A tleap script that builds the chain and sets N, CA, C and O, in Angstrom:
source leaprc.protein.ff14SB
mol = sequence {
  NMET ASN ARG PRO ASN LEU SER ILE GLY ASP
  ARG LEU GLN ALA GLU PRO TYR GLN VAL ARG
  ARG ARG VAL LEU GLU LEU LEU ASP GLU MET
  SER ALA PRO MET HIE PRO ARG GLU ILE GLU
  HIE ALA LEU THR ARG SER GLY TYR THR ARG
  SER GLU ALA ARG ARG LEU VAL LYS VAL LEU
  LYS THR LEU PRO ILE ILE ALA ILE GLY ALA
  GLY THR CPRO
}
set mol.1.N position { 7.481 -21.726 -39.554 }
set mol.1.CA position { 6.264 -21.957 -38.940 }
set mol.1.C position { 5.536 -20.693 -38.463 }
set mol.1.O position { 6.170 -19.832 -37.853 }
set mol.2.N position { 4.330 -20.562 -38.699 }
set mol.2.CA position { 3.652 -19.387 -38.152 }
set mol.2.C position { 2.838 -19.789 -36.950 }
set mol.2.O position { 2.052 -20.735 -36.907 }
set mol.3.N position { 3.128 -18.943 -35.974 }
set mol.3.CA position { 2.415 -19.091 -34.667 }
set mol.3.C position { 1.232 -18.217 -34.627 }
set mol.3.O position { 1.322 -17.110 -35.157 }
set mol.4.N position { 0.174 -18.566 -34.085 }
set mol.4.CA position { -0.991 -17.671 -33.934 }
set mol.4.C position { -0.625 -16.452 -32.985 }
set mol.4.O position { 0.085 -16.589 -31.989 }
set mol.5.N position { -1.151 -15.306 -33.370 }
set mol.5.CA position { -0.930 -14.031 -32.730 }
set mol.5.C position { -1.923 -14.000 -31.559 }
set mol.5.O position { -3.054 -13.533 -31.698 }
set mol.6.N position { -1.483 -14.497 -30.431 }
set mol.6.CA position { -2.329 -14.569 -29.208 }
set mol.6.C position { -2.074 -13.377 -28.368 }
set mol.6.O position { -0.947 -12.899 -28.232 }
set mol.7.N position { -3.172 -12.891 -27.789 }
set mol.7.CA position { -3.040 -11.854 -26.883 }
set mol.7.C position { -2.379 -12.308 -25.538 }
set mol.7.O position { -2.336 -13.476 -25.151 }
set mol.8.N position { -1.871 -11.223 -24.884 }
set mol.8.CA position { -1.236 -11.543 -23.579 }
set mol.8.C position { -2.054 -12.319 -22.657 }
set mol.8.O position { -1.590 -13.229 -21.969 }
set mol.9.N position { -3.339 -11.934 -22.647 }
set mol.9.CA position { -4.367 -12.726 -21.870 }
set mol.9.C position { -4.533 -14.158 -22.270 }
set mol.9.O position { -4.630 -15.042 -21.419 }
set mol.10.N position { -4.567 -14.406 -23.594 }
set mol.10.CA position { -4.712 -15.837 -24.056 }
set mol.10.C position { -3.292 -16.513 -23.708 }
set mol.10.O position { -3.311 -17.691 -23.352 }
set mol.11.N position { -2.213 -15.918 -23.780 }
set mol.11.CA position { -1.033 -16.573 -23.557 }
set mol.11.C position { -0.870 -16.915 -22.059 }
set mol.11.O position { -0.307 -17.950 -21.702 }
set mol.12.N position { -1.405 -15.970 -21.157 }
set mol.12.CA position { -1.237 -16.225 -19.745 }
set mol.12.C position { -2.255 -17.378 -19.394 }
set mol.12.O position { -1.963 -18.297 -18.629 }
set mol.13.N position { -3.464 -17.248 -20.014 }
set mol.13.CA position { -4.424 -18.357 -19.705 }
set mol.13.C position { -3.891 -19.757 -20.082 }
set mol.13.O position { -4.289 -20.758 -19.487 }
set mol.14.N position { -3.007 -19.811 -21.052 }
set mol.14.CA position { -2.394 -21.140 -21.404 }
set mol.14.C position { -1.395 -21.689 -20.516 }
set mol.14.O position { -1.040 -22.865 -20.587 }
set mol.15.N position { -0.883 -20.769 -19.588 }
set mol.15.CA position { 0.211 -21.094 -18.718 }
set mol.15.C position { -0.468 -22.040 -17.561 }
set mol.15.O position { -1.678 -22.047 -17.335 }
set mol.16.N position { 0.400 -22.754 -16.938 }
set mol.16.CA position { -0.178 -23.528 -15.727 }
set mol.16.C position { -0.544 -22.520 -14.544 }
set mol.16.O position { -0.160 -21.357 -14.417 }
set mol.17.N position { -1.362 -23.242 -13.732 }
set mol.17.CA position { -1.982 -22.371 -12.618 }
set mol.17.C position { -0.907 -21.703 -11.855 }
set mol.17.O position { -1.033 -20.501 -11.619 }
set mol.18.N position { 0.180 -22.370 -11.426 }
set mol.18.CA position { 1.158 -21.698 -10.605 }
set mol.18.C position { 1.813 -20.482 -11.253 }
set mol.18.O position { 2.147 -19.530 -10.549 }
set mol.19.N position { 2.002 -20.483 -12.544 }
set mol.19.CA position { 2.505 -19.370 -13.280 }
set mol.19.C position { 1.582 -18.225 -13.348 }
set mol.19.O position { 1.975 -17.083 -13.111 }
set mol.20.N position { 0.335 -18.508 -13.674 }
set mol.20.CA position { -0.715 -17.468 -13.620 }
set mol.20.C position { -0.840 -16.790 -12.219 }
set mol.20.O position { -0.956 -15.572 -12.081 }
set mol.21.N position { -0.808 -17.655 -11.230 }
set mol.21.CA position { -0.959 -17.124 -9.934 }
set mol.21.C position { 0.195 -16.181 -9.551 }
set mol.21.O position { -0.053 -15.099 -9.020 }
set mol.22.N position { 1.447 -16.575 -9.810 }
set mol.22.CA position { 2.640 -15.796 -9.612 }
set mol.22.C position { 2.631 -14.372 -10.411 }
set mol.22.O position { 2.965 -13.309 -9.889 }
set mol.23.N position { 2.239 -14.507 -11.622 }
set mol.23.CA position { 2.104 -13.248 -12.499 }
set mol.23.C position { 1.047 -12.290 -11.848 }
set mol.23.O position { 1.256 -11.078 -11.811 }
set mol.24.N position { -0.082 -12.851 -11.340 }
set mol.24.CA position { -0.974 -11.967 -10.760 }
set mol.24.C position { -0.434 -11.395 -9.456 }
set mol.24.O position { -0.694 -10.226 -9.173 }
set mol.25.N position { 0.285 -12.133 -8.665 }
set mol.25.CA position { 0.779 -11.675 -7.438 }
set mol.25.C position { 1.809 -10.595 -7.725 }
set mol.25.O position { 1.846 -9.612 -6.985 }
set mol.26.N position { 2.654 -10.711 -8.756 }
set mol.26.CA position { 3.652 -9.718 -9.137 }
set mol.26.C position { 2.926 -8.378 -9.594 }
set mol.26.O position { 3.339 -7.271 -9.251 }
set mol.27.N position { 1.866 -8.563 -10.356 }
set mol.27.CA position { 1.205 -7.374 -10.865 }
set mol.27.C position { 0.618 -6.557 -9.678 }
set mol.27.O position { 0.651 -5.327 -9.660 }
set mol.28.N position { 0.047 -7.361 -8.632 }
set mol.28.CA position { -0.558 -6.752 -7.507 }
set mol.28.C position { 0.526 -6.023 -6.683 }
set mol.28.O position { 0.296 -4.922 -6.183 }
set mol.29.N position { 1.684 -6.641 -6.554 }
set mol.29.CA position { 2.783 -5.924 -5.857 }
set mol.29.C position { 3.262 -4.674 -6.608 }
set mol.29.O position { 3.514 -3.644 -5.983 }
set mol.30.N position { 3.400 -4.757 -8.036 }
set mol.30.CA position { 3.751 -3.560 -8.708 }
set mol.30.C position { 2.745 -2.544 -8.733 }
set mol.30.O position { 3.101 -1.376 -8.890 }
set mol.31.N position { 1.576 -2.822 -8.604 }
set mol.31.CA position { 0.420 -1.813 -8.673 }
set mol.31.C position { -0.092 -1.307 -7.354 }
set mol.31.O position { -1.045 -0.532 -7.274 }
set mol.32.N position { 0.609 -1.797 -6.270 }
set mol.32.CA position { 0.181 -1.343 -4.904 }
set mol.32.C position { 0.454 0.181 -4.796 }
set mol.32.O position { 1.455 0.705 -5.286 }
set mol.33.N position { -0.478 0.832 -4.140 }
set mol.33.CA position { -0.233 2.264 -3.836 }
set mol.33.C position { 0.889 2.475 -2.940 }
set mol.33.O position { 1.128 1.675 -2.036 }
set mol.34.N position { 1.629 3.573 -3.156 }
set mol.34.CA position { 2.784 4.052 -2.353 }
set mol.34.C position { 2.410 4.839 -1.272 }
set mol.34.O position { 1.525 5.679 -1.433 }
set mol.35.N position { 2.994 4.682 -0.105 }
set mol.35.CA position { 2.708 5.532 1.082 }
set mol.35.C position { 3.408 6.822 0.845 }
set mol.35.O position { 4.313 6.844 0.011 }
set mol.36.N position { 3.084 7.892 1.490 }
set mol.36.CA position { 3.772 9.106 1.281 }
set mol.36.C position { 5.291 9.159 1.528 }
set mol.36.O position { 6.044 9.838 0.829 }
set mol.37.N position { 5.700 8.394 2.574 }
set mol.37.CA position { 7.104 8.214 2.972 }
set mol.37.C position { 7.867 7.595 1.920 }
set mol.37.O position { 9.011 7.971 1.666 }
set mol.38.N position { 7.246 6.586 1.243 }
set mol.38.CA position { 7.876 5.904 0.067 }
set mol.38.C position { 8.049 6.819 -1.093 }
set mol.38.O position { 9.074 6.795 -1.774 }
set mol.39.N position { 7.060 7.623 -1.323 }
set mol.39.CA position { 7.156 8.623 -2.462 }
set mol.39.C position { 8.245 9.617 -2.126 }
set mol.39.O position { 8.979 9.995 -3.039 }
set mol.40.N position { 8.410 10.061 -0.930 }
set mol.40.CA position { 9.238 11.011 -0.404 }
set mol.40.C position { 10.721 10.456 -0.599 }
set mol.40.O position { 11.621 11.146 -1.080 }
set mol.41.N position { 10.872 9.208 -0.199 }
set mol.41.CA position { 12.156 8.473 -0.374 }
set mol.41.C position { 12.480 8.404 -1.783 }
set mol.41.O position { 13.585 8.797 -2.154 }
set mol.42.N position { 11.609 7.933 -2.634 }
set mol.42.CA position { 12.050 7.903 -4.060 }
set mol.42.C position { 12.296 9.182 -4.698 }
set mol.42.O position { 13.128 9.254 -5.603 }
set mol.43.N position { 11.616 10.243 -4.289 }
set mol.43.CA position { 11.992 11.655 -4.754 }
set mol.43.C position { 13.415 12.021 -4.332 }
set mol.43.O position { 14.208 12.545 -5.114 }
set mol.44.N position { 13.693 11.734 -3.110 }
set mol.44.CA position { 15.069 12.217 -2.648 }
set mol.44.C position { 16.113 11.392 -3.339 }
set mol.44.O position { 17.206 11.880 -3.625 }
set mol.45.N position { 15.789 10.121 -3.620 }
set mol.45.CA position { 16.819 9.334 -4.410 }
set mol.45.C position { 16.965 9.798 -5.822 }
set mol.45.O position { 17.965 9.490 -6.470 }
set mol.46.N position { 15.987 10.540 -6.334 }
set mol.46.CA position { 16.011 11.088 -7.645 }
set mol.46.C position { 16.642 12.423 -7.665 }
set mol.46.O position { 16.734 13.001 -8.748 }
set mol.47.N position { 17.098 12.993 -6.559 }
set mol.47.CA position { 17.792 14.193 -6.495 }
set mol.47.C position { 17.111 15.375 -5.804 }
set mol.47.O position { 17.743 16.406 -5.570 }
set mol.48.N position { 15.844 15.230 -5.483 }
set mol.48.CA position { 15.193 16.324 -4.793 }
set mol.48.C position { 15.624 16.371 -3.309 }
set mol.48.O position { 15.858 15.329 -2.696 }
set mol.49.N position { 15.728 17.606 -2.733 }
set mol.49.CA position { 16.020 17.583 -1.313 }
set mol.49.C position { 14.803 17.100 -0.523 }
set mol.49.O position { 13.702 16.954 -1.055 }
set mol.50.N position { 15.033 16.868 0.708 }
set mol.50.CA position { 13.872 16.301 1.554 }
set mol.50.C position { 12.745 17.296 1.587 }
set mol.50.O position { 11.576 16.933 1.455 }
set mol.51.N position { 13.117 18.629 1.774 }
set mol.51.CA position { 11.985 19.606 1.828 }
set mol.51.C position { 11.317 19.725 0.593 }
set mol.51.O position { 10.105 19.943 0.596 }
set mol.52.N position { 11.984 19.604 -0.536 }
set mol.52.CA position { 11.289 19.638 -1.849 }
set mol.52.C position { 10.361 18.430 -2.110 }
set mol.52.O position { 9.279 18.508 -2.692 }
set mol.53.N position { 10.953 17.223 -1.575 }
set mol.53.CA position { 10.199 16.023 -1.739 }
set mol.53.C position { 8.844 16.072 -0.891 }
set mol.53.O position { 7.779 15.606 -1.294 }
set mol.54.N position { 9.026 16.662 0.261 }
set mol.54.CA position { 7.844 16.774 1.176 }
set mol.54.C position { 6.739 17.610 0.547 }
set mol.54.O position { 5.557 17.269 0.518 }
set mol.55.N position { 7.286 18.848 -0.003 }
set mol.55.CA position { 6.197 19.606 -0.765 }
set mol.55.C position { 5.621 18.978 -1.826 }
set mol.55.O position { 4.408 19.069 -2.013 }
set mol.56.N position { 6.456 18.245 -2.669 }
set mol.56.CA position { 5.750 17.561 -3.871 }
set mol.56.C position { 4.781 16.457 -3.437 }
set mol.56.O position { 3.765 16.261 -4.104 }
set mol.57.N position { 5.049 15.736 -2.358 }
set mol.57.CA position { 4.131 14.771 -1.785 }
set mol.57.C position { 2.834 15.387 -1.301 }
set mol.57.O position { 1.775 14.766 -1.390 }
set mol.58.N position { 2.905 16.504 -0.833 }
set mol.58.CA position { 1.668 17.274 -0.291 }
set mol.58.C position { 1.038 17.665 -1.501 }
set mol.58.O position { -0.176 17.466 -1.551 }
set mol.59.N position { 1.582 18.171 -2.473 }
set mol.59.CA position { 0.824 18.574 -3.782 }
set mol.59.C position { 0.237 17.271 -4.419 }
set mol.59.O position { -0.911 17.308 -4.862 }
set mol.60.N position { 0.984 16.106 -4.486 }
set mol.60.CA position { 0.421 14.982 -5.209 }
set mol.60.C position { -0.706 14.365 -4.403 }
set mol.60.O position { -1.555 13.699 -4.994 }
set mol.61.N position { -0.768 14.550 -3.059 }
set mol.61.CA position { -1.958 14.089 -2.374 }
set mol.61.C position { -3.252 14.816 -2.765 }
set mol.61.O position { -4.345 14.273 -2.603 }
set mol.62.N position { -3.127 15.994 -3.261 }
set mol.62.CA position { -4.338 16.767 -3.741 }
set mol.62.C position { -4.901 16.399 -5.148 }
set mol.62.O position { -6.027 16.728 -5.519 }
set mol.63.N position { -3.999 15.675 -5.908 }
set mol.63.CA position { -4.315 15.364 -7.372 }
set mol.63.C position { -5.023 13.991 -7.366 }
set mol.63.O position { -4.684 13.099 -6.588 }
set mol.64.N position { -6.015 13.861 -8.260 }
set mol.64.CA position { -6.723 12.638 -8.454 }
set mol.64.C position { -5.826 11.767 -9.364 }
set mol.64.O position { -6.164 11.569 -10.531 }
set mol.65.N position { -4.745 11.270 -8.879 }
set mol.65.CA position { -3.786 10.409 -9.756 }
set mol.65.C position { -4.257 8.944 -9.542 }
set mol.65.O position { -4.604 8.514 -8.442 }
set mol.66.N position { -4.239 8.244 -10.641 }
set mol.66.CA position { -4.553 6.879 -10.646 }
set mol.66.C position { -3.183 6.121 -10.758 }
set mol.66.O position { -2.977 5.206 -9.962 }
set mol.67.N position { -2.288 6.424 -11.642 }
set mol.67.CA position { -0.948 5.732 -11.640 }
set mol.67.C position { 0.081 6.691 -12.217 }
set mol.67.O position { -0.161 7.651 -12.949 }
set mol.68.N position { 1.238 6.294 -11.785 }
set mol.68.CA position { 2.433 7.018 -12.244 }
set mol.68.C position { 3.466 6.014 -12.774 }
set mol.68.O position { 3.821 5.093 -12.037 }
set mol.69.N position { 3.937 6.133 -13.935 }
set mol.69.CA position { 4.824 5.124 -14.446 }
set mol.69.C position { 6.206 5.714 -14.418 }
set mol.69.O position { 6.357 6.929 -14.544 }
set mol.70.N position { 7.278 4.843 -14.247 }
set mol.70.CA position { 8.648 5.283 -14.251 }
set mol.70.C position { 8.978 5.613 -15.783 }
set mol.70.O position { 8.719 4.839 -16.705 }
set mol.71.N position { 9.543 6.778 -15.922 }
set mol.71.CA position { 10.070 7.218 -17.302 }
set mol.71.C position { 11.206 6.389 -17.647 }
set mol.71.O position { 11.820 5.783 -16.768 }
set mol.72.N position { 11.569 6.313 -19.034 }
set mol.72.CA position { 12.708 5.731 -19.429 }
set mol.72.C position { 13.794 6.834 -19.585 }
set mol.72.O position { 13.508 7.912 -20.106 }
set mol.73.N position { 14.996 6.564 -19.145 }
set mol.73.CA position { 16.153 7.565 -19.270 }
set mol.73.C position { 16.479 7.865 -20.701 }
set mol.73.O position { 17.385 8.651 -20.977 }
savepdb mol mol.pdb
quit
């Protein structure tokens, strides 16, 4: 059986309202901006010292960043 090659938008539109709503809620949560302390905490968990993380956060504030994705190891 061949299934039509639907885009993700088409597939989402075909889902029930509750599923569409939850997907959009999750996307909103995932794309929410991080506060400087959250970024600092993430950097320290990644191995940076607290002072290094603070300097990096200060530099990041000056850049016109739209999004940063997690790299794959």
